[in-house]
N, C-alpha and C positions, 0 to 999 in steps of 0.2 A: 504494500500500500504506500502511496505517496500522499503528501499534504501540500496544499497550495494556499498561500496567503496573498490576497489581492491588495496591493498597496500602490497602485499606479494612478489614483485619482489626484485632483488638484484642489479639492476642498474649498471651492470658491465661497461657499456660505460661511466659512470661518475666517475669511480675510478681515483684517490684515494679519491675523495670527498665523495663518498658514500660507502666506504669500511666499515666504522663504524657508518654510519648514514643513515637511510632510506630516499629515495628520496622524499616521500611525506612530510617529515619534514624539507626540505630545505626551507630557507627563500626566498621569492620573494616579493619585495615591503615591505609592513608593516605586512606581515603575512606569515605563511607557506603555501605550496601548499594545504595540507590537510585543513588548516584553511579557505582558500579561498573556497574550495569545500563545507565545512560545512556551510559557510555563504550563498552560493547559495541555499542550501537545506532549510534554515530556513523559507523562505516564503511559502514553499510547505506544506500546512496544511494536505494534504492527506497522507503524509508520517508519519506513526505511530512509526516507529523505524528505526534506521540507524545501519547497520552492517559494521564493518571495519575488513576485513580479512588481516592478516599479517603473517609473518613467525615466527618460534620459535626464530631465532637469534635476531630479532628486536622487539619482542613482548613487552618486558619491557620498551623500549624507547617510544613506542606508549602509553603504560599504564601511564607512568609518564607524558607525554605531555598532555594527556586527563585529568588527575587529576589537572593539573595546568591551563588548558584552558577549563573551563566549557562552554558547549553549551546547549541551551534549549531543544534540541532533546533528546529522549531516545537513547543512543548509547551503542552498545555492541561490544567489541573487541574479535576477534577470532584468534586462533593460528592454522595455517594449519599443523604445525609439521615439516616443512622442515627447513634445516639449511644452505644450500648453493645453488648456481645456478644450480648444476647438479641434485639435487633431487627435484627441484621446481615443483609444480603442474601445473604451467602455468595459465593464466588468466581464461580460460574456466574450467580448473580443479578446480580452487579456487571457481568459481561460483557454480559449482556442489557440492563442499565440503560444502559450506554454505547452499545450498538448502537442502542437506541431514541432516546436523548437526542440523539445526534449523527447519526442517520439514516445510518449507515455502510453503504455498498454497495461494499466494496473488500476485497481480501485483508487479513487481520488477523493480525499477529504479536503473540501474547499471552505475557507473562512475569509470573510471580509476583514481587511486590515483596520476597520473602524468599529468592529464589534467587540464589546466587552460582555462576557457572560460568565455565570457561575455554576452552570450545570456541568457535570463531568462528561467529557466526550466519549467515555467508555459506554455510556448509555446509547449513544448514536450507533456505535459499532454493534452493540448487543442486539438492537432492533433490526439492523440490517442483516446480521447473521441469522436471526430468527426467521425473518420474512424472505431472505435471499433476494432483497430488492434494494434500490436506492432509497435514501431517507433524507428528509428535510426537517430541520429543527424549527419548531414554532413556540413562541412565547405567548402564554395565555394572559392577556391584559385584563380579563374579567369583565370588561365593559366595551361593548361594540362601538360606542360613540368615540372612544379613544383612537379607533383605527380609521375613522372616516377621513377619506381623502389623504391619508398619510402612509399607510402600510399596505403591503400585500396581505391578503387574507385567505387562509386555507379552510376548506370544508372537508372534514374527515368522517369516514364511516368506519368505526373501530379505529384502526391506525392507518387505513388506506386513504390516500388523498384522492377525493373524487371530484373536486372542483377547486379552482383558484381564481381570485379576482385581484387585480392590481389597483390599489388605492380607490376602492369603491365608495360611492356616496352613501350607499346603504349596505354596510357590511352584514354578511349573513352569519358570521361567527366572531368570536373575540380572539381568534388565533392569528397573531402577527408573524409573518414569515421573517426569519432571520437569514442572513447569508452565511449559513453554516450547513453544508451539505456533505453527505457521503454518497458519491456516485459510483455505482459498480462499473467496471470496465466495459461491460456489455452495453451500457448506456452512453458512453463517451462519444460515440459517433453522432449522437443526436445533437451535440453542441454545434458542430460544423454544419450539420443539416439545418438547424434552426437559423443560423446566420445566413446560409445560402438562400433560405426562403424569406429572409427579412423579418423574422418573427421573434427575435430575441435581442432587443436593443438594451435591455437591462435584466437583472436577475429575476424579477417577477415574471417577465415574458418567458424566460427560460423555464421556470418552474411550470408555467402553464403549458408550454410546448412538451415538456417531459411527461406531464400528466396525460396528455392526449396520445402520446406515442409509446408509452411504457407504463408499467405499474410502479407507482411511487408511494412511499409511506411517510407518515409524519410522526416525529417525536415531539410531544408536548412537555414543556418544562415550565416551572413556576419560579425558579430561582431568578435573582436579579439579572437583567439584560439591558444594555444601553447601545443604541444605534447612534454613535457620536457623529451627528451631521449638522448640529447647530450649537450656538453658544449655550442655549438652554439645556440641551442634553449633555453637553460637556460639563457644565456646572453641576448638574444632577449626579453624573458619574463621579466627579471629583469629591462631592460631599459623601457619597456612600463609600468610596474606596479610601478616603481619608480616615474613616473609622475602622 
């Protein structure tokens, strides 16, 4: 199994804070966001190698950070070649870029570089092994109104994902999609296919595409989760992790 951390965005909503610093290297509590993710990956012995994909503009900052913060995992940093927000590949484009660049033919654990979460990744693996299917992690916000126009929303039957809506005005569940996926190698070809059909511009579109072309299951967790995309969410994460 391989792991992929998506860290090639430009975080324009957090400017000026992230104009010259990548969002995954922002400090939250006693570590960076990237550091927290790498710590979550450490207990997962099935992961043989971790790929971190970033852009050309911030590549050197990640390289320096990794040199000064050694982790026991085998880590490879990749540069997707983009230099600003207008030529970015997007999350799904970066996933496909790494698949092609590294010729990956293995199960792939994908985590967004701005996701902070407290559930153990071993639960994601356990459900995938049980169902022998790809798995998406969902955080239960308990209140549908909190998801309105903001998050991708999953509809589950048991653990099977039967429908997915991207930022709906009238959410049908309180399950917010996180960019924390375990995709089986048998499903990886669907990523390039979704891009070719122009139906996966963002992670939510990809989930919907996977749901229509394969059987996907959802892991629901209630532990703290932060999608660090705004100053409000960053402050909320810092308050929790400071404790």
